[in-house]
C-alpha positions as CSV (number, residue, x, y, z in Angstrom):
1,H,71.2,42.0,223.5
2,I,67.9,43.8,222.9
3,K,64.9,41.9,224.3
4,D,62.2,44.3,223.1
5,T,60.5,43.5,219.8
6,Q,60.2,47.2,219.1
7,P,63.4,48.9,220.4
8,Q,63.7,52.6,220.7
9,E,66.4,54.5,218.8
10,Q,68.4,55.0,222.0
11,D,68.4,51.2,222.6
12,L,69.8,50.6,219.1
13,V,72.5,53.3,219.6
14,E,73.5,51.8,222.9
15,A,73.7,48.2,221.4
16,F,75.7,49.5,218.5
17,C,78.2,51.3,220.7
18,R,78.6,48.2,222.9
19,D,79.4,46.1,219.9
20,V,81.9,48.6,218.6
21,D,83.5,48.9,222.0
22,A,83.9,45.1,222.2
23,F,86.0,45.0,219.1
24,N,88.2,48.1,219.8
25,L,91.2,46.0,220.9
26,A,91.2,44.1,217.6
27,F,92.0,47.4,215.8
28,E,94.5,48.8,218.3
29,V,98.0,49.3,216.8
30,E,100.8,48.3,219.1
31,S,103.4,50.9,219.9
32,V,107.0,50.7,218.4
33,W,109.9,49.9,220.7
34,R,113.3,51.1,219.6
35,P,116.6,50.3,221.3
36,S,117.3,54.0,221.8
37,E,116.4,57.5,220.7
38,Y,119.1,57.3,218.0
39,C,117.3,54.5,216.2
40,A,115.1,56.3,213.6
41,T,112.0,55.0,212.0
42,V,112.7,52.4,209.3
43,P,112.3,54.4,206.1
44,A,109.3,53.4,203.9
45,S,111.7,52.9,201.0
46,V,113.7,50.0,202.6
47,C,112.9,46.5,203.9
48,A,115.2,46.8,207.0
49,V,118.1,48.7,208.5
50,V,121.0,47.0,210.3
51,Y,123.4,48.7,212.7
52,D,126.9,48.0,214.1
53,S,125.8,49.0,217.6
54,H,123.2,48.0,220.1
55,D,121.8,51.6,220.2
56,C,122.2,52.9,216.6
57,Y,124.6,55.5,218.0
58,S,128.1,54.5,216.8
59,G,129.6,52.5,214.0
60,W,128.0,52.0,210.6
61,S,124.4,51.4,209.4
62,M,123.1,50.0,206.2
63,N,119.7,50.1,204.5
64,I,118.5,46.8,203.1
65,T,116.2,47.1,200.1
66,D,113.1,45.0,199.5
67,G,114.1,41.7,197.8
68,A,117.8,42.1,198.7
69,Q,120.1,39.1,199.1
70,L,123.5,40.1,200.4
71,S,126.5,38.0,201.0
72,F,129.5,39.3,203.0
73,K,132.2,37.1,201.6
74,Y,135.9,37.7,202.1
75,F,137.4,40.3,199.8
76,S,134.0,41.5,198.6
77,S,133.0,45.2,198.5
78,N,130.8,44.7,201.6
79,W,133.1,42.5,203.5
80,K,133.3,45.0,206.4
81,Y,129.7,44.1,207.4
82,R,130.6,40.4,207.9
83,N,129.9,39.2,211.5
84,D,129.3,42.8,212.7
85,I,125.5,43.3,212.8
86,D,124.2,44.1,216.3
87,S,120.8,45.6,215.8
88,V,118.1,45.1,213.1
89,G,115.0,47.3,212.4
90,V,112.5,45.7,210.1
91,R,109.8,47.8,208.3
92,A,106.2,46.9,208.9
93,G,105.0,44.0,206.7
94,C,108.6,42.8,206.0
95,S,110.7,39.9,207.0
96,F,114.5,39.8,207.5
97,T,116.5,36.6,207.6
98,G,120.2,36.4,208.6
99,Y,122.5,33.4,208.0
100,S,125.8,32.5,209.7
101,G,127.2,31.2,206.4
102,S,128.1,33.5,203.5
103,S,126.1,31.3,201.0
104,F,122.7,31.7,202.8
105,D,123.4,28.6,204.9
106,G,124.4,27.7,208.4
107,K,122.5,28.9,211.4
108,S,119.7,31.3,210.7
109,M,117.2,33.6,212.3
110,S,114.2,35.5,211.0
111,I,112.5,38.7,212.2
112,S,109.1,39.5,210.8
113,A,107.3,42.8,211.5
114,G,103.5,42.9,211.6
115,L,101.5,46.1,211.5
116,V,104.4,48.2,212.9
117,E,108.2,48.0,212.5
118,K,110.1,45.7,214.7
119,W,113.5,46.2,216.3
120,V,115.8,43.5,217.7
121,V,119.1,43.9,219.5
122,L,120.6,40.5,218.7
123,G,122.7,40.1,221.8
124,Q,119.9,41.0,224.1
125,E,117.2,38.6,223.1
126,Y,117.5,34.9,223.7
127,Q,116.1,33.6,220.4
128,Y,118.5,35.9,218.4
129,K,121.6,35.8,220.7
130,H,123.3,33.0,218.6
131,M,123.4,35.4,215.6
132,D,124.9,38.4,217.4
133,E,127.8,39.5,215.3
134,D,127.5,36.2,213.3
135,I,125.6,37.2,210.1
136,E,127.5,36.5,206.9
137,S,124.5,36.7,204.5
138,L,121.0,38.0,204.6
139,Q,117.8,38.5,202.7
140,C,114.8,40.8,203.2
141,V,111.4,40.7,201.6
142,C,108.2,42.7,202.0
């Protein structure tokens, strides 16, 4: 606050810098946590990436495109992914939803990424533990 009716330039610069400094935290981008060094950045061309391991090191991985709705029904071409997802990486600005039923029904969970990508190891976080290796259908939108 400047009390002088005719402030000097240095007073105005000081007041401006204090105002800018007060709002710096609002523009701070959070850092990205990944389960391990083997979990690469979620590609800009996909909505999410799912893995068959807690650390992205072994097993399979699958890119989920924006707008995808996948069902892992018995005898389908992607049946091998049924009930086998351990980790999910969601691109910034996107939302992933997994369902325990193969018709987008049953128990569900959603992971939404804000300004930066978000990673979840389903078996290690309380709110997602019920879906660890129990996803039979999913959708993802950005």
